[in-house]
Structures are given as structure tokens and as C-alpha cells.
C-alpha positions as CSV (number, residue, x, y, z in Angstrom):
1,X,-12.8,-17.5,-65.1
2,X,-12.8,-17.9,-61.3
3,X,-14.3,-15.0,-59.5
4,X,-12.0,-13.2,-57.0
5,X,-13.3,-12.9,-53.5
6,X,-13.1,-9.4,-52.1
7,X,-11.5,-9.1,-48.7
8,X,-13.8,-7.8,-46.0
9,X,-12.6,-4.7,-44.2
10,X,-12.3,-4.7,-40.4
11,X,-11.6,-1.4,-38.6
12,X,-10.1,-1.9,-35.2
13,X,-10.0,1.0,-32.8
14,X,-8.0,1.1,-29.5
15,X,-6.8,3.7,-27.0
16,X,-4.0,6.1,-27.8
17,X,-2.1,5.1,-24.6
18,X,0.3,2.1,-25.0
19,X,-0.8,-0.9,-23.1
20,X,-2.8,-4.1,-23.3
21,X,-5.8,-2.9,-25.3
22,X,-3.5,-1.2,-27.9
23,X,-1.3,-4.3,-28.2
24,X,-4.5,-6.4,-28.6
25,X,-5.7,-4.3,-31.5
26,X,-2.3,-4.2,-33.2
27,X,-1.8,-8.0,-33.0
28,X,-5.4,-8.7,-34.0
29,X,-5.0,-6.5,-37.1
30,X,-1.7,-8.2,-37.9
31,X,-3.2,-11.7,-37.6
32,X,-6.3,-10.8,-39.7
33,X,-4.2,-9.3,-42.5
34,X,-2.2,-12.6,-43.0
35,X,-5.5,-14.3,-43.8
36,X,-7.1,-14.1,-47.3
37,X,-10.5,-13.2,-46.0
38,X,-9.8,-9.9,-44.2
39,X,-8.2,-6.5,-44.6
40,X,-7.8,-4.9,-41.2
41,X,-6.8,-1.4,-40.2
42,X,-5.8,-0.4,-36.6
43,X,-6.6,3.1,-35.4
44,X,-5.1,4.6,-32.3
45,X,-5.1,8.3,-33.1
46,X,-7.6,10.8,-31.8
47,X,-8.5,12.4,-35.2
48,X,-9.4,9.1,-36.8
49,X,-11.5,8.1,-33.7
50,X,-13.4,11.3,-33.9
51,X,-14.3,10.8,-37.6
52,X,-15.4,7.2,-37.1
53,X,-18.9,7.9,-35.9
54,X,-19.6,10.1,-38.9
55,X,-18.2,8.0,-41.7
56,X,-17.1,4.4,-41.7
57,X,-16.1,2.6,-44.9
58,X,-15.3,-0.7,-43.2
59,X,-17.6,-3.8,-43.2
60,X,-17.2,-4.1,-39.4
61,X,-16.0,-1.7,-36.7
62,X,-14.3,-3.5,-33.8
63,X,-13.5,-1.1,-30.9
64,X,-12.1,-1.3,-27.4
65,X,-12.9,2.4,-26.8
66,X,-16.5,3.5,-26.2
67,X,-18.4,4.7,-29.3
68,X,-21.6,6.4,-28.1
69,X,-23.1,7.4,-31.5
70,X,-22.8,6.5,-35.1
71,X,-24.2,7.7,-38.4
72,X,-23.5,4.5,-40.3
73,X,-25.2,1.2,-40.3
74,X,-22.2,-1.1,-40.3
75,X,-21.9,-3.7,-37.4
76,X,-20.2,-2.5,-34.2
77,X,-18.4,-4.9,-32.0
78,X,-17.2,-3.7,-28.6
79,X,-14.4,-5.5,-26.7
80,X,-13.9,-4.8,-23.0
81,X,-10.6,-5.6,-21.5
82,X,-10.8,-3.9,-18.1
83,X,-13.3,-2.8,-15.5
84,X,-14.3,0.7,-16.5
85,X,-16.4,1.1,-13.3
86,X,-13.2,1.5,-11.2
87,X,-10.7,2.7,-13.8
88,X,-11.0,6.5,-13.6
89,X,-10.2,8.1,-16.9
90,X,-12.0,10.6,-19.1
91,X,-14.1,8.2,-21.2
92,X,-15.0,5.6,-18.6
93,X,-18.5,7.1,-18.2
94,X,-19.2,6.5,-21.9
95,X,-19.0,2.7,-21.7
96,X,-22.6,2.0,-20.5
97,X,-24.1,3.8,-23.5
98,X,-21.5,2.2,-25.8
99,X,-22.5,-1.3,-24.5
100,X,-26.1,-0.6,-25.3
101,X,-25.3,0.6,-28.8
102,X,-23.0,-2.3,-29.8
103,X,-24.3,-5.2,-31.8
104,X,-21.9,-7.6,-30.0
105,X,-20.0,-7.1,-26.7
106,X,-17.0,-9.3,-25.9
107,X,-15.0,-9.5,-22.7
108,X,-11.6,-11.1,-22.1
109,X,-12.6,-13.2,-19.1
110,X,-15.5,-14.7,-17.2
111,X,-14.4,-12.7,-14.3
112,X,-15.0,-9.4,-16.2
113,X,-18.3,-10.7,-17.5
114,X,-19.5,-11.3,-14.0
115,X,-18.0,-8.2,-12.5
116,X,-19.6,-5.9,-15.1
117,X,-22.9,-7.9,-15.0
118,X,-23.0,-8.5,-18.8
119,X,-24.9,-11.8,-19.2
120,X,-25.0,-11.6,-23.0
121,X,-21.3,-10.7,-23.5
122,X,-19.2,-13.3,-25.2
123,X,-15.9,-14.4,-23.6
124,X,-12.9,-14.4,-25.9
125,X,-9.6,-14.7,-24.0
126,X,-6.5,-12.7,-24.8
127,X,-3.8,-14.3,-27.0
128,X,0.0,-14.3,-27.3
129,X,2.6,-15.3,-29.8
130,X,4.3,-18.6,-29.3
131,X,8.0,-18.1,-29.9
132,X,9.8,-21.0,-31.6
133,X,12.2,-21.7,-28.8
134,X,12.8,-24.7,-26.5
135,X,11.9,-24.4,-22.8
136,X,15.1,-23.2,-21.0
137,X,17.2,-25.6,-19.1
138,X,18.9,-24.1,-16.0
139,X,20.9,-25.3,-13.0
140,X,21.8,-23.8,-9.6
141,X,25.1,-22.6,-10.8
142,X,24.1,-19.1,-11.9
143,X,22.3,-16.1,-10.6
144,X,18.5,-16.5,-10.8
145,X,17.2,-13.8,-13.2
146,X,13.8,-12.5,-12.2
147,X,11.6,-10.5,-14.6
148,X,8.8,-8.1,-13.7
149,X,6.7,-6.4,-16.4
150,X,3.9,-3.9,-15.6
151,X,2.4,-0.5,-16.4
152,X,3.2,2.4,-14.1
153,X,0.1,4.3,-15.3
154,X,-2.1,2.9,-12.5
155,X,-1.3,3.2,-8.8
156,X,-2.7,-0.3,-8.1
157,X,-0.3,-1.9,-10.5
158,X,2.6,0.4,-9.7
159,X,2.5,-0.3,-6.0
160,X,2.3,-4.0,-6.7
161,X,5.9,-3.8,-7.7
162,X,6.8,-2.7,-4.1
163,X,4.8,-5.7,-2.8
164,X,6.9,-8.0,-5.0
165,X,10.2,-6.5,-3.9
166,X,9.2,-6.8,-0.2
167,X,8.2,-10.5,-0.8
168,X,11.6,-11.1,-2.6
169,X,13.5,-9.5,0.3
170,X,12.2,-12.3,2.5
171,X,13.3,-15.1,0.2
172,X,16.5,-17.2,0.3
173,X,18.6,-14.6,-1.6
174,X,21.7,-15.5,0.3
175,X,21.5,-19.1,-0.8
176,X,20.3,-18.2,-4.3
177,X,21.7,-14.9,-5.7
178,X,19.2,-13.0,-7.8
179,X,19.0,-10.2,-10.3
180,X,15.7,-8.3,-10.9
181,X,14.8,-6.6,-14.2
182,X,11.7,-4.4,-14.1
183,X,10.1,-3.2,-17.4
184,X,7.4,-0.7,-18.0
185,X,6.8,3.1,-17.8
186,X,4.3,5.6,-16.7
187,X,3.6,8.5,-14.4
188,X,4.3,6.5,-11.2
189,X,7.6,5.0,-12.3
190,X,9.9,7.5,-10.6
191,X,8.0,7.3,-7.3
192,X,8.3,3.5,-7.3
193,X,12.0,3.8,-8.2
194,X,12.6,6.0,-5.2
195,X,10.7,3.7,-2.8
196,X,12.3,0.6,-4.2
197,X,15.7,1.6,-2.9
198,X,14.7,0.7,0.6
199,X,14.4,-3.0,-0.4
200,X,18.2,-3.4,-0.8
201,X,17.8,-5.8,-3.7
202,X,19.7,-5.8,-7.1
203,X,17.0,-4.1,-9.1
204,X,17.3,-2.4,-12.5
205,X,14.5,-0.4,-14.1
206,X,14.5,-0.5,-17.9
207,X,11.4,1.6,-18.6
208,X,9.6,1.0,-21.9
209,X,11.8,-1.3,-24.0
210,X,11.5,-4.4,-26.1
211,X,10.7,-7.2,-23.6
212,X,11.7,-10.1,-25.9
213,X,15.4,-10.3,-24.9
214,X,14.3,-10.2,-21.2
215,X,11.8,-13.0,-21.7
216,X,14.4,-15.1,-23.5
217,X,17.1,-14.6,-20.8
218,X,15.0,-14.7,-17.5
219,X,14.3,-17.6,-15.3
220,X,11.2,-16.6,-13.3
221,X,8.4,-14.1,-14.0
222,X,6.6,-12.4,-11.1
223,X,3.4,-10.3,-11.1
224,X,1.4,-8.6,-8.4
225,X,-1.3,-6.0,-8.7
226,X,-4.2,-4.9,-6.5
227,X,-6.4,-4.5,-9.5
228,X,-6.3,-6.2,-12.9
229,X,-8.2,-8.4,-15.3
230,X,-6.0,-10.4,-17.8
231,X,-2.5,-9.0,-17.9
232,X,-0.9,-9.7,-21.3
233,X,2.6,-9.7,-19.7
234,X,1.7,-12.9,-17.9
235,X,0.7,-14.7,-21.1
236,X,3.9,-13.4,-22.8
237,X,6.0,-14.9,-20.0
238,X,4.2,-18.2,-20.3
239,X,4.8,-18.3,-24.0
240,X,8.5,-18.1,-23.4
241,X,8.4,-21.0,-21.0
242,X,8.8,-18.9,-17.8
243,X,7.3,-20.2,-14.6
244,X,4.9,-17.5,-13.3
245,X,4.2,-16.6,-9.7
246,X,1.3,-14.1,-9.4
247,X,-1.2,-13.0,-6.9
248,X,-4.9,-14.1,-7.2
249,X,-6.2,-10.9,-8.8
250,X,-8.9,-10.5,-11.4
251,X,-9.0,-13.3,-13.9
252,X,-5.6,-14.6,-13.1
253,X,-7.0,-18.1,-12.4
254,X,-8.3,-18.1,-16.0
255,X,-4.8,-17.6,-17.3
256,X,-2.7,-19.6,-14.9
257,X,-3.6,-23.1,-13.6
258,X,-2.1,-23.3,-10.1
259,X,0.8,-25.8,-9.9
260,X,0.4,-26.8,-13.6
261,X,1.3,-23.6,-15.5
262,X,2.3,-21.4,-12.7
263,X,1.8,-20.5,-9.0
264,X,-0.9,-18.3,-7.6
265,X,-0.6,-16.7,-4.2
266,X,-3.3,-15.3,-2.0
267,X,-1.0,-13.4,0.4
268,X,2.5,-11.9,0.3
269,X,3.8,-14.6,2.6
270,X,2.4,-17.3,0.4
271,X,4.0,-15.5,-2.5
272,X,7.4,-15.6,-0.8
273,X,7.0,-19.3,-0.1
274,X,6.3,-20.1,-3.7
275,X,9.3,-18.1,-4.9
276,X,11.5,-20.0,-2.4
277,X,10.0,-23.3,-3.8
278,X,11.1,-22.3,-7.3
279,X,14.5,-21.3,-6.1
280,X,15.1,-24.6,-4.4
281,X,13.7,-26.8,-7.2
282,X,14.9,-26.1,-10.7
283,X,12.9,-29.1,-12.0
284,X,9.7,-27.3,-10.8
285,X,10.7,-24.3,-12.9
286,X,11.0,-26.6,-16.0
287,X,7.8,-28.4,-15.3
288,X,5.8,-25.2,-14.9
289,X,7.5,-23.6,-17.9
290,X,6.6,-26.5,-20.1
291,X,3.0,-26.4,-18.8
292,X,2.8,-22.7,-19.5
293,X,4.0,-23.1,-23.1
294,X,1.4,-25.9,-23.6
295,X,-1.4,-23.7,-22.3
296,X,-0.4,-21.0,-24.8
297,X,-0.4,-23.5,-27.6
298,X,-3.7,-25.1,-26.8
299,X,-5.7,-22.1,-25.5
300,X,-4.1,-18.7,-25.8
301,X,-2.3,-18.7,-29.1
302,X,-3.4,-16.5,-31.9
303,X,-4.3,-19.6,-33.9
304,X,-6.8,-20.5,-31.2
305,X,-8.2,-17.1,-30.4
306,X,-8.3,-15.1,-33.7
307,X,-10.8,-17.6,-35.3
308,X,-13.3,-16.8,-32.6
309,X,-13.3,-13.1,-33.8
310,X,-13.5,-14.2,-37.4
311,X,-16.6,-16.2,-36.6
312,X,-18.2,-13.0,-35.1
313,X,-17.3,-11.0,-38.2
314,X,-18.8,-13.6,-40.5
315,X,-22.0,-13.6,-38.4
316,X,-22.6,-9.9,-38.5
317,X,-21.6,-9.2,-42.2
318,X,-24.7,-9.7,-44.3
């Protein structure tokens, strides 16, 4: 009789607050569970986090929150997705000790590895689904639909929306009518809503909502933030074949290849120029969108990224 192989248990822990790290954990658990080798659980509740250091039945604990002590001997993998040195929240000060305690530390970009000065950290990029849909075909005969997705939990990201709207107000909106959909929520949302009225643009804020229909129906994706690392929203837009225009922040150049999979601006004026270029050249929108989809397929798809984590798990499970 053939012996049945027991699935190894992976316990993934992420922050309570919705956002990139929580989405990362949810998607990683989902992808692991469709494979025969693993059984993954995703924890994002405080009581379960508090109990983890005392008792852990999993074969590997993989966390994006800092665990600073443990009473079990199972391997601990810590994944860092942001710069805790400048992100001021209640457990940021715990990360240095957690880094020392972890058996393996991974980061989502070379930028973050260098910024945090972690020479031994392993770089594993973020990943995104690749929807089964053709790259959109559009003409100049309709309103250009612009999409912005961000978190309004951080002032740097929130005020980046105002920078985007100011840049858009200087584009050829008389020649090319536009509509602007802004997705995301957080404590700064109402403030940005109020200040955005001064731009005089056709803006609609949708708050937290399913972004899929917006990705499917939009023509251009825009992103601007004064502080960031690897925003998942950019990869999601690329996966839907949207041309991306973003500022050169954090690890953006590791996600977007300038003039191949998107456009990266160094100044607001340069940003405006790139948006105008997309407005005037539908064929450039198509070319960048096709390049973006190809980048997801070859570099940032779950099929490419998740096996890198699987390799780590196999290496630490004795």
C-alpha cells in the first residue's frame, strides 16, 4: 500500500488592519492550500497572535508582524513589506528584536533590503493574480477612465492623491475628457475628499470596495506617494493590462520598467507630461498594458513567487 504523505502545516500571521501585508498573507495561504504539500492557516486576529508565542502546532510560522519571543522550537520566518523605521505605529519598535530572533528574514524588494541594512535577508517580490482576460482595446471616441487605488491610513499616501489630481488638472482634459475613480479608505479619506474639491475634476471616491470591476473597466492607472515600498495596487493594475504612471518612490523601479511596462516620473511636471502622452497615443496604452501583463506572467505571478516560499519551508523543516 502506498504511504500517504502528510501535509506540512504553515501558520501565516499578518496585521489586523486591511492592506498589503494582510492581502499578502491571505493570498499566500490560498495558494499553498491548493498544493498537495501544504496546509496553511492565515491569522489576523489579536487573540490568536497573542497565543502564538506560547503554543504553536504548525511546522513553520511565517509572520509579517514582529514576534519577539517564543516558547516553541518550530522555524520562524519573518517577512518585511515596509520600512518599520519610519512607519510610526505601536509595534514598529519590536521589529529589530524580531529580526534577530527569526530563522529567515525575507523582504519584498532590494530597495527595502538596502534601506533596512539587512545583508542576509532574502528578496522575494510580491505577487498578483493574472486574470484571464485580453488586453483592452480602446479608441479616442470615449471618456478616458482613470483609476487610483491607495490606502488613506498614512498621510504620505493620502496626500499623494492630491498631487495626482493637481497633475491631472494640468493635462489635456479639454481635448480628452476624463473620469476619475478613487478607491480606498482610512482616517485621512474625508480630509482628502474635502481638499480634492478644489481641483475641479470629475472625481468619485468609492471607499473600500471590490476593485476588480474598476480594473476591468479603466484605461489608465495612476499612483503617487511620498513613501512606499512595493504597492500591490500597482501590480494588480498591471495584471489587468492597465498602463501605469507612477512616481519614482521606494521599489517602484523593481515593479515597473520605464517605457516597457509603465511610466515612472521623477517630478509632478514629468508626471503630467507622461499622462498627456498616454492621452494622445492609444497605441502606447496598449503597448504598455501588454508589457505589464507579460511582466506579471513572467515575474510577479503566484506561480512564479509562491514556489520561492515553498523552497524556504522545505529548507527549514527537518
